[in-house]
C-alpha positions as a Markdown table, in Angstrom:
| # | Residue | x | y | z |
|---|---|---|---|---|
| 1 | Met | 141.2 | 115.2 | 34.1 |
| 2 | Gly | 139.3 | 112.2 | 35.6 |
| 3 | Arg | 141.5 | 112.1 | 38.6 |
| 4 | Thr | 141.0 | 115.8 | 39.2 |
| 5 | Arg | 137.3 | 115.5 | 39.1 |
| 6 | Leu | 137.5 | 112.5 | 41.5 |
| 7 | Ala | 139.6 | 114.4 | 43.9 |
| 8 | Val | 137.3 | 117.4 | 43.9 |
| 9 | Ala | 134.3 | 115.2 | 44.4 |
| 10 | Met | 136.0 | 113.4 | 47.3 |
| 11 | Ala | 136.9 | 116.8 | 48.9 |
| 12 | Ala | 133.3 | 118.0 | 48.6 |
| 13 | Leu | 132.0 | 114.8 | 50.1 |
| 14 | Val | 134.4 | 115.1 | 53.1 |
| 15 | Val | 133.3 | 118.7 | 53.7 |
| 16 | Ala | 129.6 | 117.7 | 53.5 |
| 17 | Leu | 130.0 | 114.8 | 55.9 |
| 18 | Ser | 132.0 | 116.8 | 58.5 |
| 19 | Gly | 129.4 | 119.5 | 58.4 |
| 20 | Cys | 126.6 | 117.0 | 59.3 |
| 21 | Ala | 128.6 | 115.5 | 62.1 |
| 22 | Ala | 129.3 | 118.8 | 63.8 |
| 23 | Gly | 125.6 | 119.6 | 64.6 |
| 24 | Ala | 123.7 | 122.8 | 63.9 |
| 25 | Pro | 125.5 | 125.8 | 65.5 |
| 26 | Ala | 123.7 | 127.8 | 68.1 |
| 27 | Asn | 123.6 | 131.6 | 68.2 |
| 28 | Asn | 127.1 | 131.7 | 69.7 |
| 29 | Gly | 128.5 | 129.3 | 67.1 |
| 30 | Thr | 128.8 | 126.3 | 69.4 |
| 31 | Pro | 126.9 | 123.1 | 68.8 |
| 32 | Thr | 123.6 | 122.8 | 70.7 |
| 33 | Pro | 124.0 | 120.3 | 73.5 |
| 34 | Ile | 121.4 | 117.6 | 74.4 |
| 35 | Asp | 119.1 | 118.8 | 77.1 |
| 36 | Ser | 120.5 | 117.5 | 80.3 |
| 37 | Arg | 118.0 | 119.1 | 82.7 |
| 38 | Gln | 116.0 | 117.0 | 85.2 |
| 39 | Pro | 112.5 | 116.2 | 84.2 |
| 40 | Ala | 109.7 | 118.4 | 85.7 |
| 41 | Arg | 107.5 | 117.0 | 88.4 |
| 42 | Thr | 104.0 | 118.1 | 89.5 |
| 43 | Phe | 103.6 | 118.4 | 93.2 |
| 44 | Ala | 100.4 | 117.5 | 95.1 |
| 45 | Gly | 99.5 | 121.1 | 95.3 |
| 46 | Gly | 99.7 | 121.6 | 91.6 |
| 47 | Gly | 103.0 | 123.4 | 91.5 |
| 48 | Ile | 105.6 | 122.3 | 88.9 |
| 49 | Gly | 109.2 | 122.0 | 89.8 |
| 50 | Asp | 112.4 | 120.1 | 89.2 |
| 51 | Ser | 112.5 | 116.5 | 90.3 |
| 52 | Thr | 115.3 | 117.4 | 92.7 |
| 53 | Asp | 113.1 | 120.0 | 94.5 |
| 54 | Pro | 111.9 | 119.0 | 97.9 |
| 55 | Ile | 108.2 | 117.9 | 98.2 |
| 56 | Ile | 106.5 | 120.9 | 99.8 |
| 57 | Gly | 102.9 | 119.6 | 100.0 |
| 58 | Pro | 101.5 | 117.1 | 102.5 |
| 59 | Val | 101.7 | 113.4 | 101.9 |
| 60 | Phe | 98.5 | 111.5 | 102.5 |
| 61 | Pro | 97.1 | 110.0 | 104.7 |
| 62 | Leu | 96.5 | 113.0 | 106.8 |
| 63 | Thr | 95.7 | 112.7 | 110.6 |
| 64 | Leu | 93.2 | 115.1 | 112.0 |
| 65 | Arg | 93.3 | 115.1 | 115.8 |
| 66 | Arg | 90.6 | 117.0 | 117.8 |
| 67 | Thr | 91.4 | 117.6 | 121.5 |
| 68 | Gly | 90.1 | 119.7 | 124.4 |
| 69 | Gly | 86.8 | 121.4 | 125.0 |
| 70 | Val | 84.4 | 121.0 | 127.9 |
| 71 | Ala | 83.6 | 117.5 | 126.6 |
| 72 | Gly | 87.2 | 116.5 | 126.7 |
| 73 | Tyr | 87.5 | 115.5 | 123.0 |
| 74 | Asp | 90.2 | 113.0 | 122.1 |
| 75 | Asp | 89.3 | 112.1 | 118.5 |
| 76 | Thr | 91.5 | 110.8 | 115.7 |
| 77 | Val | 90.3 | 111.0 | 112.1 |
| 78 | Ile | 92.6 | 109.6 | 109.4 |
| 79 | Leu | 91.9 | 110.9 | 105.9 |
| 80 | Gln | 93.2 | 108.8 | 103.0 |
| 81 | Ala | 93.9 | 110.1 | 99.5 |
| 82 | Asp | 91.1 | 107.8 | 98.1 |
| 83 | Gly | 88.5 | 109.5 | 100.3 |
| 84 | Val | 88.3 | 106.8 | 103.0 |
| 85 | Val | 88.1 | 108.2 | 106.5 |
| 86 | Leu | 89.0 | 106.1 | 109.6 |
| 87 | Val | 87.6 | 107.3 | 112.9 |
| 88 | Ser | 88.5 | 106.6 | 116.5 |
| 89 | Thr | 87.1 | 108.5 | 119.6 |
| 90 | Arg | 86.8 | 107.7 | 123.3 |
| 91 | Thr | 83.6 | 105.8 | 122.5 |
| 92 | Ile | 83.9 | 104.8 | 118.8 |
| 93 | His | 86.6 | 102.6 | 117.4 |
| 94 | Gly | 86.9 | 101.0 | 113.9 |
| 95 | Arg | 84.5 | 103.4 | 112.1 |
| 96 | Thr | 85.1 | 103.6 | 108.4 |
| 97 | Cys | 83.6 | 106.4 | 106.3 |
| 98 | Arg | 83.8 | 107.3 | 102.6 |
| 99 | Leu | 83.6 | 110.9 | 101.3 |
| 100 | Ser | 81.2 | 111.4 | 98.4 |
| 101 | Gly | 82.9 | 112.0 | 95.0 |
| 102 | Ala | 82.4 | 115.8 | 95.0 |
| 103 | Gln | 83.2 | 116.2 | 98.7 |
| 104 | Gln | 86.4 | 114.1 | 98.2 |
| 105 | Lys | 87.6 | 116.0 | 95.2 |
| 106 | His | 87.0 | 119.4 | 96.8 |
| 107 | Leu | 88.4 | 118.7 | 100.3 |
| 108 | Leu | 91.4 | 116.7 | 99.1 |
| 109 | Ser | 92.4 | 119.3 | 96.5 |
| 110 | Leu | 92.2 | 122.1 | 99.2 |
| 111 | Leu | 94.2 | 120.0 | 101.7 |
| 112 | Ser | 96.9 | 119.1 | 99.2 |
| 113 | Thr | 97.7 | 122.7 | 98.6 |
| 114 | Leu | 98.4 | 123.5 | 102.3 |
| 115 | Arg | 101.9 | 124.5 | 103.3 |
| 116 | Leu | 103.9 | 122.4 | 105.8 |
| 117 | Val | 105.5 | 124.0 | 108.8 |
| 118 | Asp | 108.9 | 123.1 | 110.2 |
| 119 | Ala | 108.2 | 123.8 | 113.9 |
| 120 | Thr | 105.1 | 123.9 | 116.0 |
| 121 | Pro | 105.4 | 126.8 | 118.5 |
| 122 | Thr | 102.6 | 127.0 | 121.0 |
| 123 | Thr | 100.1 | 129.8 | 120.4 |
| 124 | Ala | 98.1 | 131.8 | 122.9 |
| 125 | Ala | 95.0 | 129.6 | 122.2 |
| 126 | Gly | 96.9 | 126.5 | 123.4 |
| 127 | Gly | 97.2 | 125.0 | 120.0 |
| 128 | Thr | 100.1 | 124.7 | 117.6 |
| 129 | Glu | 101.0 | 126.7 | 114.6 |
| 130 | Gly | 99.3 | 124.1 | 112.4 |
| 131 | Ser | 96.0 | 124.0 | 114.4 |
| 132 | Leu | 92.4 | 125.0 | 114.1 |
| 133 | Ser | 91.3 | 126.2 | 117.5 |
| 134 | Gly | 88.2 | 127.7 | 119.1 |
| 135 | Ser | 86.4 | 127.9 | 122.4 |
| 136 | Ala | 83.5 | 125.8 | 123.4 |
| 137 | Pro | 80.1 | 127.7 | 123.5 |
| 138 | Gly | 79.9 | 129.7 | 126.7 |
| 139 | Gly | 83.5 | 129.1 | 127.5 |
| 140 | Asp | 85.7 | 131.8 | 128.9 |
| 141 | Asp | 88.8 | 130.9 | 126.7 |
| 142 | Leu | 90.5 | 128.9 | 129.4 |
| 143 | Pro | 93.0 | 126.4 | 128.0 |
| 144 | Asn | 90.7 | 123.4 | 129.0 |
| 145 | Asp | 87.9 | 124.9 | 127.0 |
| 146 | Ala | 89.9 | 125.3 | 123.8 |
| 147 | Ile | 89.0 | 122.8 | 121.0 |
| 148 | Val | 92.0 | 122.2 | 118.9 |
| 149 | Ile | 92.3 | 120.3 | 115.6 |
| 150 | Asp | 95.8 | 119.5 | 114.6 |
| 151 | Ile | 96.6 | 118.1 | 111.2 |
| 152 | Thr | 99.7 | 116.2 | 110.3 |
| 153 | Asp | 100.7 | 114.3 | 107.2 |
| 154 | His | 102.0 | 110.8 | 106.7 |
| 155 | Lys | 105.5 | 111.9 | 107.7 |
| 156 | Leu | 104.2 | 113.6 | 110.9 |
| 157 | Arg | 104.7 | 117.1 | 109.5 |
| 158 | Pro | 102.2 | 119.7 | 110.7 |
| 159 | Leu | 100.2 | 121.6 | 108.1 |
| 160 | Asp | 100.1 | 125.4 | 108.3 |
| 161 | Leu | 96.5 | 126.5 | 109.0 |
| 162 | Thr | 97.4 | 130.0 | 110.3 |
| 163 | Asp | 96.8 | 131.9 | 107.0 |
| 164 | Pro | 93.5 | 133.8 | 107.3 |
| 165 | Ser | 92.7 | 132.9 | 103.7 |
| 166 | Leu | 92.3 | 129.2 | 104.7 |
| 167 | Gly | 88.8 | 129.8 | 106.2 |
| 168 | Glu | 87.2 | 127.5 | 103.7 |
| 169 | Val | 89.4 | 124.6 | 104.3 |
| 170 | Ala | 89.3 | 125.1 | 108.0 |
| 171 | Gly | 85.5 | 125.1 | 108.0 |
| 172 | Leu | 85.5 | 121.9 | 105.8 |
| 173 | Val | 87.9 | 120.1 | 108.1 |
| 174 | Gly | 86.0 | 121.1 | 111.3 |
| 175 | Ser | 82.7 | 120.0 | 109.7 |
| 176 | Leu | 84.1 | 116.7 | 108.6 |
| 177 | Val | 85.5 | 115.9 | 112.1 |
| 178 | Ala | 82.3 | 117.0 | 113.8 |
| 179 | Asp | 80.2 | 114.8 | 111.5 |
| 180 | Val | 82.2 | 111.6 | 111.4 |
| 181 | Thr | 82.6 | 111.6 | 115.2 |
| 182 | Leu | 78.8 | 111.8 | 115.9 |
| 183 | Ser | 77.1 | 108.7 | 117.2 |
| 184 | Thr | 75.3 | 108.7 | 113.8 |
| 185 | Pro | 77.0 | 110.8 | 111.1 |
| 186 | Ala | 74.5 | 113.0 | 109.3 |
| 187 | Met | 76.4 | 113.9 | 106.1 |
| 188 | Thr | 79.0 | 111.2 | 105.5 |
| 189 | Glu | 78.4 | 107.6 | 104.7 |
| 190 | Cys | 80.0 | 105.5 | 107.5 |
| 191 | Thr | 79.9 | 102.0 | 108.9 |
| 192 | Thr | 80.6 | 101.4 | 112.6 |
| 193 | Pro | 81.0 | 98.1 | 114.4 |
| 194 | Thr | 78.0 | 98.0 | 116.8 |
| 195 | Ser | 80.0 | 96.7 | 119.7 |
| 196 | Thr | 82.2 | 99.8 | 119.8 |
| 197 | Ile | 79.5 | 102.4 | 120.6 |
| 198 | Ala | 79.1 | 103.2 | 124.3 |
| 199 | Asn | 75.7 | 104.3 | 125.5 |
């Protein structure tokens, strides 16, 4: 009698242990596997995707280049992710500016959501697909009167500014470039080496 109880107890123990080792069955009766998916990643523009997805947002620093116009603009403005702006024009070299906290947060968040473009076909205005362009006041839309602002990211990929809904970011970019390239910026805090300003 004692051996029978011992055998029954051992059999029950073996069944109980094998049930724990098998794992909880899923709806279809198979054990639930460990989650093997890639971790999610938040992109610069706020989208969430798989870590194997390509980065679709721009990589800072961004280079804003203004060319053309009656004045013959040739300005380069480098905008870093921390709000520091480096400015170089025909007459100003080595200028360093810093965006205010609110300005930095607003502008950088808008720029980080812009789409990148693969190619840069020329448009009728003489710019590229990722350009802001316009004519100088009083101009007759000749190519030499067109003022073009091209934006590329750190990997030299152009940003797509052709969407009509980008009017706000286009205006902010144009205002920033216009301000920091003045002899004395009106809205942005800048320091300029005095020997680089030509009178």
